[in-house]
N, C-alpha and C positions, 0 to 999 in steps of 0.2 A: 369305854370313857367317853364321857359326854364332852362334845367339842365346846370349846370357848372362842368366840368370836368377836372381835373387837371393830366397831363401827366409826368411821369419823366422816368429815367433808369439808367443802369450802365455803357453802354458804353461811355456814354459822351454826353454833350447837341448837339455837331455838327454829331452824327453819324446819317446814313441813316434811321436805324430803328425807332427811336424816331419821326422823321418828317413823316415816313409813318404811324406811328401811330395817331400823332397829326391828320394829314389829315383825318384818317379814323373816328375821332372823330367829326369831324365839323359838319357832318350832325345831331348830337343829340344835338347841342346846343353851349354854350361858351366853349371855350379851352384855357386852360392855361399849361404853361411848365415850370416846376424847373427841373433841373437836374445836376449833377456834371459836372465842367468845362473840366475836363478830364477822361479818362477812369477808372471806378473804378470797374472792374469785380472781381468777388470773393472777394468782401470786407466784405461779410456776414453783418450781422446784427449790424454795427459798429455805436456808437453814440460818437460824438465829444465834450468833454465837455470843458470850460475855455481855449478853444485855438481858435484863428480867423479865420472866414472863409469869404473869400471875394464875395460879391453879385455883379454881373454886368448884363447888358442885352446884348445880344450877337445876333447874326443871325445865325440859322440853315443850315444845310446841302443844303438847296437850295440857299443860301446866299441872302435871303429875310424875312423869317420868324423870328419873334422875340420869344427871349424866356429868361429866368432868369438862368444866371450859377451861380454855387457857387464853388469857388475855394477851395482846401482842404477839401471838403466833401464827404462823402459816399451817395448813394442813400438814406439810411433812414436818414441822416442827413438833405437831402434836404426836406423830407417830415416834418418832425419834426420843421425845421426853417419854412416851410409854415404854419403849425398849430400855431405857435407862432406869426404869423402875417407878414413874409416876403413877401409873396404875398398873394391875395384873399384866405379866407377861410371861411367856409369849403366848398369844393365841394360836389356833389352828389355822386361823384366816383373817385377814383383815379385809373388810368391804367399805368401799368409800362412796358416798353419794345419798340418797338419789340427787344429781346434780340438778339445780332448775336452768334447762338450756343443754345443748349437746356439745360433746367434746370429741371432734372428729378432726381428721387430716393434721395439720399444724398445731391445732389447738392443745395438742397433748403436751407441747413446750411450755403452753401458758397455764393450763390447767391444774387448779389445788387440787382439784378430785383425783386426777391422774397422778400426779406427782406424790400425793400422799400413797398412792399405792406403790409407786416405784420406791418410796422411802422404805416400806414393809419389805419389799425384796431385797433390797440393799439390807436389811436387817435379819435376813433368811425366813421370812414368813411369807406364804403366798398371799396374793391379794388380788382383786377386782375392784374396777372402778366402775359406777353405774352412773349414766345421765339420761334424763329425759329432755327431747327436744319440744320444750313447750316453757317459754318464758314466764308465760302467766300461771303458771302452776303454783297457787298461793293457800293450797289446802291439802290435807293428808291425802283426801280422797282423789285428787287430781293425779297423785302417784300411785294409784292402785294397780294400774296394769303393768307399770315399770317395777312395782313390788313384786309382782306374780312373775315376772320374767327373772327379777333377781333371785327370788326363791327356787326358780328352776334351774338356774345356772349354777346357784352355789351347791344344791342338792348333788348334782355331778362332780362339781370340784372338789367336793369333801371325800370323795370315794378316789379321787386320782391324785396324781404329783404333777405340779407346774413345774417347768425347767427352772433353773436357778436363773435370778434378775430377769424374769419374765411375768409380765403380768397379764390379765385381760380387761379389754376395754370395752364396755357394753354401752351400747346408745339404743334407746328406745324411740320410737316416733310417736308423736301426739295421736290419740285417737285408737282405736282397735289395732292390733299387732296382728299381721299375716302369718309370722312363724319368724324364726331366726335363719341367720345368714351368717356363715363366716366369711371375714373380710379382711383386706389390706387397708390401710391409710388410703384417703383420697386426698383431694388438694383443695384447701379453702381458699375462697377469694374474699380479701378483707376490704372493709368499708369505712376504714379510719378517715378521719378528718380532725385538724387543728381547729381549736377555738381558742383564741387569744386577745386577752385584755391587758394591754401595757404589758408587764413583764409576768403576768399568770397565763400559764399555758394548759390546756387540757386536751388529751385526745378521746374525741367523741366520734359518733357515726352511727349508723345503722349494724344490725347484727349481720355477721358475716353469712355470706353464700357460699358457693363452691361449684365443682365440676359434677354434675349428678348424672352424666351419661357415660362414664367410664364404669364397665359393668366389674362388678368384684369388689369395688371398695365401699366404706362405710357410707359416705354420702349418697353411692347408689341406691343401697340396701334403705336406707331411711327414707330417700326420697320415694320409694314404692312401697313402703307401709312395712318393711321388714325390719326387726330389731337386727343390730350388727354386734358381731364379737371378733374383735380383733386382738391378736396376741400382740403385744409390744416389748421390745427386748432392751435393756439397757445400753447393749453394745451398739453404738452410734456410728462405729467405722463403716466406712462407705468402701465396702470388700470389693465390689466391682469396679471401683476406680484405682484400686492399689495397682494393677499392673501398668495402666495409663499413666500413674504417677511417678511409677519406677523409671517410665522411659524419658522421663522429664530429666532425669540426671541430675536432681539438685544436688549442688555442693561437690559434685563430683570434677 
């Protein structure tokens, strides 16, 4: 049976990264694309309820490839709508990206790229999120190395079984990739700042940094030129803290 792979992202359906990812998936089988009509970066795991979301067919970055665009939707919305029948469902795999900029450490909770993959696993479909640590990647060619890594990872995943409610979060460094490293989430350090004019406020600031010296983390790997593969699970229970919390005897 020919695999069917559904592609989404959070940079918007006309971004070059999603076209690079869709092209990288074509050798594996049938490819569908559903994504936000506009940039939805840092939208997190937003689910839009009881509000209109307009669906249309558009052309992607190359002006030729067709895709389904959803106006007013987060990336997670796009996958939820797909599962409800807006496009062909179920796929054998959902791939999200290739994001313009890395999604490491605590970024997972903000990332539309990662949370689209999380929505897919909630819907019972294995999923992978791909991000490129390059905010200046504005052409399909700029994603070529990340697309190569994506194809390599997908080729393996299509022959395996991911655990329930588990995704792979893949980050690719800019420039040549030395190889792949299995990693855990590292620690981001954010540089947010407040910009205020009267009653109008914006969160601004430089791109986040992080702790790159802690061996085995996603930040450590990318800082050294390796692509990182981090398994992410939806069970956010702090299991190691349960015993300590029990000792607090809350409510006893």
